[in-house]
Structure formats: structure tokens, C-alpha cells
C-alpha positions, 0 to 999 in steps of 0.5 A: 500500500502506498501513502500520499497527501491529499494534495498529491492525491488530488493532483495525481487522481487519474494515475492513482485510479489506474494503479488502484485498478491494477490492485494497488491500495493508497492511504491518504494523509492530511495535515502537518502530522500527516495522519491517515484520513482514509484509504482508496482500495481496489474492490478485491481488498474491501471486506464486506460484512455479512448481511444480517437477518435483522433484529430477530437474527437468532430469535426467530425462524421461518418455516415454509410447508412443502405445499406452500405456493406463491404467485408472482402477483402475490410477491409483488402485491 
């Protein structure tokens, strides 16, 4: 992963974008202390959290009988 300031990032954005497409990630820094304020990463390096069922996860379940039928109209309506 490469590091660059916000100013460099703005100036070289097109070049950075091409490098990100090829798999290189960037940390963007800001201020005198050059603290990292964000990351610009390829899609492959982003961890996506599992989608939760919601508030009832682990507390409820749905069971459909084998003879359950639903038409497309029921689904949309």
C-alpha cells in the first residue's frame, strides 16, 4: 500500500485510479502530522460484512410447508 497527501492525491487522481485498478491500495494523509484520513482500495481488498437477518437474527425462524405456493402477483402485491 502506498501513502500520499491529499494534495498529491488530488493532483495525481487519474494515475492513482489506474494503479488502484491494477490492485494497488493508497492511504491518504492530511495535515502537518500527516495522519491517515482514509484509504482508496481496489474492490478485491474491501471486506464486506455479512448481511444480517435483522433484529430477530437468532430469535426467530421461518418455516415454509412443502405445499406452500406463491404467485408472482402475490410477491409483488
